N, C-alpha and C positions, 0 to 999 in steps of 0.2 A: 853397612855403611854408617858414617859418621856425618855431623850437620856439615862438616868444611867439605865432605866429598860433593855433596850437592850443591856448594856455593862453586866451586869448582866447576862444576857441565854446564853452566849456565853459560850463556854467549851472547856477543854483542856484532852486529855486524857492521861492517863499515865498507866504504867503496872508498878504492883510490885511485888518482887519477895521476900519472907522472909523464915525464916525456921518455921517449924512447933511450936516451942518453942515461935517464937515471935508472931505467930498469936495466941497462946493460952492465953499469956499475954494481947494483948488487947481485944480477944472475953471475957475475964473475966472483963477487964476493962470497957466495953461495956455493959456487964450485968450488972455492978455495977451502973452505971450510967443512964442505961435504964431497968431498971428489965421488963423483958418480954414481952419488945417491939421486934416487927418482924422487925430486923435488917438485911440488907445484907453485905457481906463482904465488897462491895465498899464503901456503907454507913459507916460502922463501921469506915473502915480505914480513910477516907474524916471528919466523924464530930470530931474523937480523934485528927486528924493533925491539923484541926481547932481550936479546942481548947487549943491544946499546943502552936500553932503559937499565938494565941489572948493572951495566959499566958505570953509569953516571951516578946512581942513588947509591945513598949508605945501605950495608946489609939489613938493618933496621927497621928499614921503611918498604923491604921487598913485598911484604904482605900485611898492608895497612888494616886491611879488613879483620884480617885472623886476628890481629892484636887487639881491635876493639870487640871483637865477640869474645876472647879470654878476658876483658876485663869486665864485662857484662854478667 
């Protein structure tokens, strides 16, 4: 196990409130991307959020913590 593995296993809890309309939109998007996959609500939200974040950030900023660790 490397130092980066231990960083990846830390978690952050978050509570999300959204409208039924917003949830329906996310559920339809998840069904389109992963048809037939048994995906929990939290996995749906997290996976779509990660895809969205990665799509708007430059490739070099995907893992800023790792970049900082390598410099020190």
